N, C-alpha and C positions, 0 to 999 in steps of 0.2 A: 453800492450794493457791492462792485468790484471789489473796492478798498476793502471792506470787510472779508472779502472772498481772501485776499493775498494776506491779509492781516491771521486770519486762522491758518493759513496753511504756512506761516512763517511758526504762529505759535507751536504748530504740530508737527515742525521741522526741528525747532530745539527743542521738545520733548523727547522727540526719540534721539536726539544727539546725549541728549541729560542721563536718557536709560545706557546707551552705548556707553558714555563714560563710567556712570556707576557700576557696571557689568566689569569694564578694564580695572577698577578702583580694587573690586571682591578677588579678582582674578591675581590680582599680584600683591596680595595679603602673604607675604612671605611664604610658608611652608603650611598654610591654610587654605592657599587659595585654588589648592587643587580640590579640595574638599569641600569647598565655598561653591565652586563651579557645578560639581556633581550633585551638591545639594538645591540648586539654581534648576537645574535639568529635570532632577527628579519630580521637584515642584510645577513644572513647565509641565510635563509630560501628563500631571494629571490635572492640573487646572484650566488648560488652555481649552478653548473651542477643538472640535474633532478634526477639521480643517488644518487648522497650526499645527498639532499635535502628531497629525500624521506627515505635511512638510518637515517638522523637527525630527522626528523619526528617522525618516529619509536622510535627512543632512546628516545625521548619527551614522547611521549603517555606511552611508558612504567615506564619511571618518574611520570608521573601523575598517572598512576596506583596505583603504589608505594605508594605515597604519600595518596591515596585513604585509601590504604587497612593498613597502620601506622595508621589511624587517626580514625578506628574502635571501638576503647576503650574510645572515644574523644568527647562528643557528640558536643562541640563548635566547633571543629576543621569538626567535619561532618556538622552541620550546615553552617559552610563557606561555604565548597564543595557545600550545594546544592546552596548558592545564588550564587555562582561562575558559577556551570553551568547552572541555570536558565538565567543568565544574557548573556550565549553566546550559547544558545539553538537556533538552524536555526527553521526558521517559521513555517516551512511544522511538526514541532515535538512539536507546543504548545498544542497538544490534548493531549500529552503524560503523563503518572501521573510520580509526581518531590516528592513525597517524600517516606518515609518509605521502607518496602523492594523492590521497585519499583523502586528505585536508579541504581541497577544494570542493569538492563533492557534500562531504558535511556542509559546509558553508552554504554552499547552493541550497541545500534542504531546507534552511530555515531563514536565509534571510532572500532570497531572490525567487519570486513568483513566473510559471512560465507562461502566465499571461505577460506580465510586464514584460520580459524579454520578447518575446513574440511580438509586442504590440511596439518595441523600440525604446521602453523606457529607460532613462539611463537611472536608475537608480541605486546603482553602485558605480565604484568607479569605470573610469573608460576602458582601464587595463584589463579591469576582472571580465568585463562583457567582450571583447573582441575576445578573450581566450575564453568565453562561454562558445562563441557561435564558431570555432574553431572543432572540426570531426577529430582532432587528435585528441580535445579533452575528454570525451565522452568514451575512447577507446576502454572496453570492455568493461562497461559499466551498465547498470541497470536501472533504467528509465521505469518510473512509475507514473500512469497519467490517472487522474482523479476525476468525478464526476462535473466538479468545478472549472476543470480543462474544457469543457464541451458546450461551454454555455452557451456561445453561438451555433453551435453545430446546428443545423437544418437539413432536413428532409425533403425530397420532392419527388412526388412519383414521376413527372415528365424529366427532368434534370437529375434525380438520385442523388447522393448525399452531397452536402454543403460542404463548404471550405471555411473549420473553424481554426480559431488563434494558435492551437497549439502543432496545428499539422504544417505549419509554417515551419516548426524545428525541426520535421522529420529527415532533412537532408542532413541536420548537422549530426544525426546519430546512425549514419550509416556506419559507423566502425563501435555502434555500441553493442553489447552482448544479446540483450534482451531487452523491448517494450512491454511492460507489463499495465495489465489494464485492471485498474481497480476494484472495489464494490460501489455500486452505486445505488441509492435510494429509490431511482426511477431504474426498475427493471427494463422498461418498454424502450426509454432512448439509451441504455447498453445495449441491445438489443439492434438496434439503428446503428450505433456506434462500431460495431465489432465489425461486422463487415466490409463497410467502409473502410476501418482504420487498416481491415485485412489486405485491402486494394494498395492504399497510401504505402504501407509499410513496403509490401514487395516491389513497386516501382521507387521507393526513393531509399530503402535501407535495408535491401532484401538478404544483407547477410545478419540482421539482429533479430532473433528472435521473437516473434508477437506469443507473448503468455495471455490469452484469453481468459484463461481457466488455472487458479491459483487457490491456495488458501484464503478464507475473508478471517484476516485480522482481527475485526469485530466480531464477531462469529465463531469465537472458541474458548474451550473449556479451561480453566481457571489455573489449572496444570500444564496448560499446552506453550511452548516455546517456537517462537517462529524466527528460528535465526536469520535467514538469509532474507536480503531485500527482495527477493527474488517471490518471496511467500511459498515455496514449493516444496521446502524441507521442515517436517516438523516433529519437535522433541517434547515427548511424556516429561515432566520433572517430577522427581518422586521427592518428598522430604524424608528427613531423616523420623526415626520410628513413625512414621505413617502408611501404613499399610492398606489405608481406603481406597477403593475402587472407584471410578470413575473422574470426570472432570477433565478428559482427554478429547472431550469432540472436537472433530471438525468439519466444514463444509466449504464446498468450492466455490468461489465469486461467480464463476460462468457456468452456460448450461454446456450440457455433453453435447458434441457433435453430432450431425447425422450422415452417412455413409450413404452411398446410393442405393444398399438393401435397407433402408430404412433403421440399421442398426445404430444406436448409442453408444458409446464405452467412454472408459477411461483407466488410466493402470498407474500403479505404486509401486516400487522399486524400496524394498524393505535395505536401510541402510545400517540397522541395529536392532537385534531381539532376543532377550534369554531365551531360555526353553519351558521357563515359566511365566513368562509371559502372556498377552493376546493382543488382537486387537479386532475389532469389528467393521464390516465394510459396506457399502449401499448407495444407495440413491434418494432423494426427498424431490417433492413436486414444490416446495417452495421456496424462493431465493431467500440468500444467508439475512439480506436487511427484515424479510417478513418475520423470520423468526426472532431475531433480536430485539426488533422495536414493535412487534404486533401483538396482537389483542392477547394471546396466552400471555406472554410474558408481561404485558400491564396487568395481568389478572396475579401477576406473583406466582406464576409456572416456571418451577426451574429444572430447568433441562442438563442432567449430568449426563446421558448416555443417546447414544443416536436413536434408538427404539420411543425416547421422550418429543421425537423431534413429529412435528406432524405432517402429512402426506409424504410418509419415508416408507423404506422397504428395506430391512438390514438383515445381512447374514450373520449369524454369532459364530464366533470361533467353533461352536460344534457341528455348524451346519444347519442349524436351525434358522428359516424366514422368519423372523419379528415387523415388528412396525405398528403403525397407527390405520390400519386397514384389516376389515374383518376377515377372519377365514384365513390370515396370511401365513399361520404357525404348521409351514411345511419345512420336513426336517430332508436334507442330502447326506447320508453320513458320510459319502468319498470326500465332503471338505472338513477338513481339521485345523486350523489356523494356530493352533498349537505345536505343528510339527512343521510352521515356518523358519526357514533358516536368513540369516545376512543374506541376500545378494540377490534373493528370490524376485522373481518379477510376479505381481499379482496385477492381472487384467480382467475388471467388470465390465460387461457388453447386457445391452437390454436391448432383445430380440424384437424384431417388429409385432412379434408373435405376444410382447409382453413377457418374454422369460427374463428371468436374470442366468447368466452364465458366467461361470467362472474360470478363467485359464490361468495355469500356472506352471510359467516360463515357458510358457508359448503351447502347453497341453491342455486342451479341454479337461476340467476337472470334475466340475458337477455344474448342475440346473436346479430354477425353481420356476415352477407355472405360477409368477406372481401376477398376472394380467393387468402388467400394470397398462396404463392408458396408453395408446399407441401415440393421440395426439397433447400436446401440453409441456410443459417446460420439466427437465431433469436436473440436478445437481447432483453432485460427489460429497457423497457422508463418508467419512472415517471416524473410529470411534479405537483411541488407544487406551483400551480397556482398565490395563495396570501394566505395572512395572516402569522401564524406563525404552521403551521402543523408539527409533527413529524410523522414521518415513518419507520416502519423496516423492511426489506427484509427478510423473513423466510429462514433458511439451509433447503438443500433439504428431509431431514428428516422430518422436520415441515410443509412443504409446499404440500403435497399429501394429 
């Protein structure tokens, strides 16, 4: 039995050696060897089992990073890498910078997971991993945390928040510009994560602004562009020969904070607006995820305007309160969004009595008895109704 086992092992060993020899033969066939190796890899990545494909992909990724690191002193090679990465960048990353010192940031976005780094997995070259774990690498950068980064997050009534893996990177982000919390499918989990992350960022990276509320990239109109990784700035695109209104819907991905008086609020700064352009502003009681993947969407309901949202209260440019609740059609003639100018700051407040109040540049301008329930969640809503206006949602520190 033992002899048979030894014999089988020798046969397997010779078989593996034969495979290695054939790979070398194919790789050294003159000018076509490179193309042949690429064809081999492509076939292997489609036919091997999942575990083998994953291991091969990690090795190839490490080879890419090593090649980029070796090109550091070669401007021509670095330019070539820029072109290669630009050509293979997914559409959802088209707004990320692609030059200069930001190259590492782009590579991180598609090549390395925060879970892998926090867990100490060397899935890239050692030099790259050391660079990522240095605070200087993150200086003035914007970090975005998604629901998948909090898989191991736990909450205990006795002990408070648990320690999930992405929290291990917080000390590295002490020089980052912002730490943004993205949109969660699980609203309850996001509500548990936010207070814990506020405490953690205050402790480990107090100079980084925590963005618990920003525009949801999933729940946005077809004419909306969110050019910044912070998702605070929104621009409505207007096609040539296209005067159609709508398609400029925006929903915040975080709950409005509540102050000691029970008031909830958010603020917008007008970055650009023309005299003929308009915007609507309001709140919704439903999370972005429930809007874009809920029952209404599955029934084929198209939401082109803010008033189409379920559980919404929206102030139109003419001062009319509209939405999905009966009896909300109240008008305050003091509000005229068509009079807005570039640089203006709008602050929407929902009082403890359920009123909506709009302030313009710090001055109370108009109010509506919307009778919004005191309890329950509220999310920001903005509708860039027509034209090409550009707005920015202000962080909490600037919206008070």
